[in-house]
C-alpha positions, 0 to 999 in steps of 0.5 A: 454973717455967713450961712453957718453963722446964720443957722447957728445964731437962729437955731440956738436962740430958738433952742434956748426959748422953746414953747409948747404947742399952741403957746409959741407966741415968742417963737412966732414973734421972733420969726415975724421979726425976721420976715419983717427985716427982709420985707417978706409979707406973711399972715397969721391964720392962727394965734401962733405960727406964720404963713409967708409967700413970695411970688416967682417967675413960674406958674407952679406954687410949692409949699415948704413946711417947718414945725415950731413947737417944743416938748414938755421935757427937761433938757439935760444937755450941758451946752451954752444954749441950753433951754432957759425954760424949765421942763420945756425943750426942743427935743424933737429938732423943730428948732432945726426945721424952723432955722433951715426954713428961715435960711431957705426964705433968705435965699428965696428973697435974694432970688426974688430981688434979683428977679430969678425966683423960679416958682411961687413959694409958700413958707409954712411955719406951723404951730402945734405939731406935737399935740393939737394937729397944727397942720389940720388947724391951718387947713381948716382955718383956710390958711391956704385957700388963696394959694394954688399949691401943687405940692408940699415938702417937709423934713425931719431930723433923724438921729438914727442915721449919720449925717449926709444920709436921708431916709425916704419912702414912697406911700406911707412913711409914718403911722397914724396916731390915735389916742383912746381913753376908757372911763369906768364908773362902778359903785363903792363900798367898804371893803368889809362889805365888798360884795355890795360894790361894783368894782372898777378894779376888777373891771379895769383888769379885764379891760387891760387884759383884753386891750393887751390881746388885740395886737396878738389875736386880732391884727395881722402878725406880719404888719407893724402895729402898736396898741399901747397902754400908757396910763391907768388907775382905779380906786380912791382909798385903801379900804374901799371898793374902787368906784372909778377906773381909767385907762389911756393909750395910743394906737399906731398903725399905717393901715386904716383898716387895722385902725378900724379893727382896733377901734371896733374891738375896743368898743366890744371890750367896753360893752362887755364890762357892763355885762360882766361886772355891772360897771359902766364903761365908755371908750373915746377916741381922740382924732389922731394923725393919719399916716403920712403918705408920700405921693410917688409922683413927687419922688423924682423931685425929691431924688433929684433934690437930694442927689443934687445936694450930695445927700445919700438916699436910703429907701426905707422898706417899712414905715416908722411907727410914730405919728407926724401931723405933716400927714394932713397936708396930703389932703390939700396937695400931693406931699413928700416928707423925708428924714435927714440924718444928724447922727454924729458919734464923735460929738455924742449926737446919738440919742433919739427924738423926744429925749432930754439929750437930743442935739445935732450939728447946725451945718446940717441945716444948710444941707436941708436948705440946699435940698429945698433950693434944688427942688425949687430950682429944678421943679419945672424941669423935673415936673415936665 
């Protein structure tokens, strides 16, 4: 089996059998079976996901990460390897990330068997990137405590750039992602006696208006921030004053100070509801993903690895505004994350991430493995 056959086989199997965050049981079993076939030791610090390790000849320990979970999306691609699970799809390319890392594992094992693996390598098959913060869960579980990891590298497919192009950026490359939720509780009454109630409908209108003005009036207009209202509702019946209200949304920013401004303003909005409408209101923030920070000290490894793999580098002037839980690895070691172009207009592989028609050519996964291998093989040389 050549490498194109290898990546095609594994990627399409994973694509047909997607699993949601923290439920990647079959996916984990599939990867474990692959590792067993090659005699590679691995650990399962969490219920899903795997950490594998191969000792090399050098003194450096480098980690490479792939995410393994899928999304609750019904696939619309009419392909032989279409998802077999209704309303679950690898719509973010994690099947590709996983397969590329599997190919890299295979190459590293061949080098280890020949006594030529240049450095120690940790392979991270991480669960729950989409939701659940799998990277943070692994770190908190002590999954990497026994490995003296110096650096962590990862990739993401990018359908907005053509094949052969890779987007990089030092420092922040993706935004923080923080969820917020407003809970309102008032007093119901019949519409005929509406003045006796405390309307969450009226209060929610106030919250929506004020949240919608945060970006315009409280954040620097030259910075890219998103304060998004994703879902809201109020009321119970057509002829009663609403006694309950709810709003949820997400905040995206790459400046921690901006995030604090948004959260502080939301707290003030929550406090104002009781004063204005006699309605109880609280706002809660779910722990989000911090901005993904690419350590500038690793740029030389990335540039050398991409150029040696005949991949064109595109320096992005501003970060992407979506979240990515690769960001947690920077708490463990310097890290660097890049976006590998997979756009192919002739084949119609042009739709974005998290869409029902995302697709790409498997041969690009070989290029990702090439990039990983170049980082590994030149790490000592570039590091020095």
